[in-house]
C-alpha positions as CSV (number, residue, x, y, z in Angstrom):
1,M,17.9,-19.8,-23.3
2,A,16.3,-21.0,-20.3
3,E,13.3,-19.1,-18.7
4,R,14.6,-16.4,-16.1
5,I,12.5,-14.6,-13.6
6,I,13.8,-11.3,-13.2
7,K,12.6,-9.2,-10.1
8,L,12.2,-5.7,-10.1
9,T,12.0,-2.9,-7.1
10,L,10.4,0.3,-8.4
11,E,9.1,3.4,-7.0
12,Y,6.2,5.6,-8.5
13,D,3.9,9.0,-7.7
14,G,0.3,7.2,-8.2
15,S,-1.2,10.5,-8.4
16,N,-2.3,10.4,-12.5
17,Y,-2.6,6.5,-11.7
18,A,-5.8,4.1,-11.4
19,G,-3.8,2.1,-9.1
20,W,-1.4,-0.8,-10.3
21,Q,-3.4,-3.1,-11.6
22,L,-4.6,-3.8,-15.2
23,Q,-7.6,-1.7,-16.1
24,A,-9.6,-1.3,-19.1
25,D,-9.7,2.2,-20.5
26,V,-7.7,3.7,-17.6
27,V,-4.1,4.3,-16.8
28,T,-2.6,2.2,-14.3
29,V,1.4,1.5,-13.1
30,Q,0.9,-2.5,-14.4
31,G,0.2,-1.3,-17.7
32,V,2.7,1.4,-18.2
33,V,5.7,-0.9,-17.0
34,E,4.0,-3.4,-19.3
35,E,4.4,-1.3,-22.2
36,A,7.6,-0.4,-21.8
37,L,8.8,-4.1,-21.3
38,A,7.3,-5.0,-24.5
39,K,9.0,-2.4,-26.4
40,V,12.5,-3.7,-24.4
41,L,11.5,-7.7,-25.1
42,K,9.8,-7.1,-28.3
43,E,7.1,-8.7,-27.2
44,P,4.2,-8.6,-24.8
45,T,4.9,-9.7,-21.2
46,R,2.7,-9.8,-18.3
47,V,4.4,-8.2,-15.1
48,H,3.5,-9.5,-11.5
49,G,3.4,-7.1,-8.7
50,A,3.5,-7.5,-5.0
51,G,1.0,-5.0,-4.2
52,R,-2.1,-4.0,-5.7
53,T,-1.8,-0.3,-4.7
54,D,-4.9,1.6,-5.3
55,A,-5.4,4.6,-7.5
56,G,-3.4,7.4,-5.9
57,V,-1.8,5.6,-3.6
58,H,2.4,5.4,-3.8
59,A,5.4,3.3,-3.5
60,A,8.6,3.8,-2.8
61,G,9.3,0.0,-2.9
62,Q,7.4,-2.0,-5.1
63,T,8.3,-5.0,-5.9
64,A,7.6,-7.4,-9.5
65,H,8.3,-10.1,-11.2
66,F,8.0,-11.0,-15.2
67,K,9.6,-14.0,-16.9
68,T,11.6,-14.2,-19.5
69,V,13.8,-15.9,-22.2
70,S,15.7,-13.0,-22.9
71,A,20.0,-13.0,-22.5
72,M,19.6,-9.5,-22.2
73,P,22.3,-8.5,-19.0
74,V,20.0,-8.2,-15.5
75,D,21.6,-4.6,-14.9
76,A,20.3,-3.6,-18.3
77,F,16.7,-3.7,-17.6
78,T,16.7,-0.9,-15.1
79,R,18.8,1.4,-17.5
80,A,16.2,0.0,-20.7
81,L,12.9,0.5,-18.5
82,N,13.5,4.0,-17.3
83,S,14.4,5.2,-20.7
84,L,11.2,4.3,-21.7
85,L,8.9,4.6,-18.4
86,P,7.0,8.2,-17.4
87,D,8.8,10.5,-15.2
88,D,6.7,9.1,-12.5
89,V,7.4,5.8,-13.0
90,S,11.0,4.1,-12.1
91,V,12.8,1.1,-11.6
92,L,15.1,1.3,-9.1
93,S,16.9,-2.4,-9.8
94,A,16.6,-5.4,-11.5
95,E,17.9,-8.9,-10.5
96,E,17.5,-12.4,-11.0
97,A,15.0,-14.4,-8.9
98,P,15.2,-18.2,-7.7
99,P,13.3,-20.7,-9.6
100,G,9.3,-20.6,-8.5
101,F,9.9,-17.3,-7.4
102,H,6.7,-14.6,-6.8
103,A,6.3,-11.1,-6.4
104,R,2.8,-11.5,-4.6
105,Y,2.7,-15.1,-3.2
106,S,6.3,-15.3,-2.2
107,A,6.3,-12.0,0.1
108,K,6.7,-12.6,3.6
109,A,5.5,-9.0,5.0
110,R,4.6,-5.6,3.4
111,T,5.5,-2.3,5.1
112,Y,3.4,1.0,4.5
113,R,3.4,4.5,5.5
114,Y,0.8,6.5,6.1
115,A,1.3,10.4,5.8
116,V,-0.5,12.9,7.7
117,T,-0.1,16.9,7.3
118,F,-1.2,19.8,9.6
119,A,-0.1,22.3,6.8
120,D,-2.8,22.9,3.6
121,S,0.1,23.0,0.6
122,V,0.2,22.6,-3.1
123,F,3.8,21.0,-1.8
124,T,1.8,18.8,0.1
125,R,-1.4,17.9,-1.4
126,R,-0.5,15.1,-3.3
127,H,1.4,13.2,-0.7
128,A,-0.2,13.3,2.4
129,W,-3.5,13.7,4.4
130,Y,-4.4,17.4,5.5
131,V,-5.9,17.3,8.8
132,R,-6.7,20.1,11.5
133,P,-4.6,20.0,14.6
134,P,-4.0,19.2,16.8
135,L,-4.0,15.6,16.9
136,N,-3.6,13.4,20.6
137,V,-0.3,11.5,19.5
138,G,-0.2,9.6,22.8
139,A,-3.7,8.4,22.4
140,M,-3.2,7.4,18.8
141,S,-0.1,5.4,19.7
142,E,-2.5,3.6,22.6
143,A,-5.2,2.7,19.7
144,A,-2.2,1.6,17.1
145,A,-0.6,-0.8,20.3
146,L,-4.1,-2.6,20.3
147,L,-3.9,-2.9,16.9
148,A,-1.2,-4.8,16.7
149,G,-0.7,-8.8,17.1
150,E,-3.3,-11.3,15.0
151,H,-6.6,-10.4,14.9
152,D,-9.8,-10.6,12.1
153,F,-9.2,-7.3,10.5
154,A,-12.8,-7.7,8.8
155,A,-13.9,-4.2,10.0
156,F,-11.2,-2.9,8.6
157,G,-11.6,-4.4,4.6
158,N,-13.9,-3.2,2.2
159,A,-17.4,-4.3,1.6
160,S,-16.4,-4.8,-2.4
161,E,-13.7,-7.4,-1.4
162,D,-14.6,-11.2,-0.5
163,Y,-12.2,-12.4,1.4
164,D,-12.4,-16.4,2.8
165,V,-10.0,-15.4,5.4
166,T,-9.8,-12.1,7.0
167,V,-7.6,-12.7,9.9
168,R,-4.0,-10.7,9.7
169,R,-1.2,-10.0,11.8
170,I,0.4,-6.9,12.1
171,T,4.4,-7.2,13.3
172,E,4.6,-3.5,13.8
173,I,2.7,-0.1,14.0
174,R,4.3,2.8,14.7
175,V,2.9,6.8,15.2
176,N,6.2,9.1,14.6
177,E,5.7,12.7,14.8
178,T,7.2,14.7,11.9
179,L,8.0,18.4,11.6
180,G,4.4,19.4,10.7
181,G,2.5,16.4,10.8
182,L,2.7,12.7,11.8
183,E,3.6,9.2,9.9
184,V,2.2,6.0,11.1
185,Y,3.8,3.0,9.6
186,V,2.4,0.0,9.6
187,T,4.1,-3.7,8.7
188,A,1.8,-7.0,8.5
189,N,2.2,-10.5,6.9
190,A,-1.0,-9.1,4.3
191,F,-3.2,-6.6,4.0
192,L,-7.3,-6.6,3.3
193,Y,-7.9,-4.0,0.8
194,K,-8.1,-0.3,1.7
195,M,-6.9,-2.0,5.3
196,V,-4.3,1.1,6.1
197,R,-6.9,3.7,5.0
198,N,-9.3,2.1,7.5
199,I,-7.0,1.9,10.2
200,M,-6.2,5.9,9.4
201,A,-9.8,7.2,9.6
202,V,-10.1,5.1,13.0
203,M,-6.9,6.4,14.0
204,V,-7.2,10.5,13.3
205,R,-10.7,9.8,14.9
206,V,-9.2,8.9,18.2
207,G,-6.6,12.0,18.1
208,R,-9.1,14.0,17.0
209,G,-11.1,12.3,20.6
210,E,-13.9,11.2,18.7
211,T,-13.6,7.7,19.7
212,A,-11.6,6.6,22.4
213,P,-8.4,3.9,22.0
214,E,-10.3,1.6,24.1
215,G,-12.8,1.5,21.7
216,V,-11.1,0.4,19.3
217,P,-11.0,-3.1,20.3
218,R,-14.4,-3.4,19.6
219,L,-14.5,-2.9,15.7
220,L,-12.0,-6.2,15.3
221,C,-14.2,-7.6,17.6
222,G,-17.0,-7.4,15.3
223,T,-19.4,-5.8,17.2
224,V,-18.9,-2.5,15.4
225,R,-22.5,-2.1,14.5
226,A,-23.9,-2.4,18.4
227,D,-20.7,-0.4,19.4
228,L,-20.1,2.6,16.9
229,K,-23.5,2.4,14.7
230,A,-22.2,1.3,11.5
231,T,-24.6,0.9,9.0
232,D,-23.0,-2.6,8.1
233,A,-20.0,-4.3,8.9
234,H,-17.4,-1.8,8.4
235,A,-16.6,1.5,10.5
236,P,-19.3,4.1,9.8
237,W,-16.7,6.5,8.4
238,P,-15.1,6.8,5.2
239,P,-11.2,5.5,4.8
240,A,-8.4,7.7,4.7
241,P,-8.1,9.4,1.0
242,P,-5.4,7.5,-1.0
243,Q,-2.5,10.5,-1.3
244,G,-0.9,10.1,2.3
245,L,-0.4,6.1,1.5
246,T,2.9,4.5,0.0
247,L,4.1,1.3,0.0
248,M,7.4,1.3,1.7
249,K,8.9,-2.1,1.3
250,V,8.3,-5.5,0.4
251,W,9.7,-8.3,2.4
252,Y,10.6,-11.7,1.4
């Protein structure tokens, strides 16, 4: 049989994983999916994800693909994999992908959600960042509008990552108030490592009144060192914690 490309859509709670990507001596989402798939196909099979979510980060719509010559009906992959995967990882759907499809490189955009809670509860600690209220949502929305569009987001990346190009295009960023907190949705053509978490760290500072909304563009202009007293080319505060971040959808 000719080689097929199978596209998977998955959801997972990332609390117990060292991220999506395979790593030595730690449990990752990619690792448990490949382990289950090897049992289904009776051979090792590499699974490629659309986004390398970090340790503790969740997904409601992660996309992945693998290649196989198996004749198994495509909907059978969903049932077979879910019977073998742990309870905190689930395949939502499986479908045939066209020739040349790649979960990561074929993607046109990705949407992330970051959740903030104002209640320090055992029911929210794994899925939201606890921040003491109040936050000025109007000021945060003003800062968000300044981040929309195409900019050099080098100051919102991570110093450990080396990118040839750090320009990214945010097509949508919005702040929604929720019962007991807020959510920030960010859609972009691509993201730097920890970019959303660094954006959220700045946004919360704006909400607290520690940074003015009009100060945010200075990060984009690369003058953070002079204007915000950073010790390097990045913001002088840690990124927002991972548990508030969820990959919602990958767009093709």
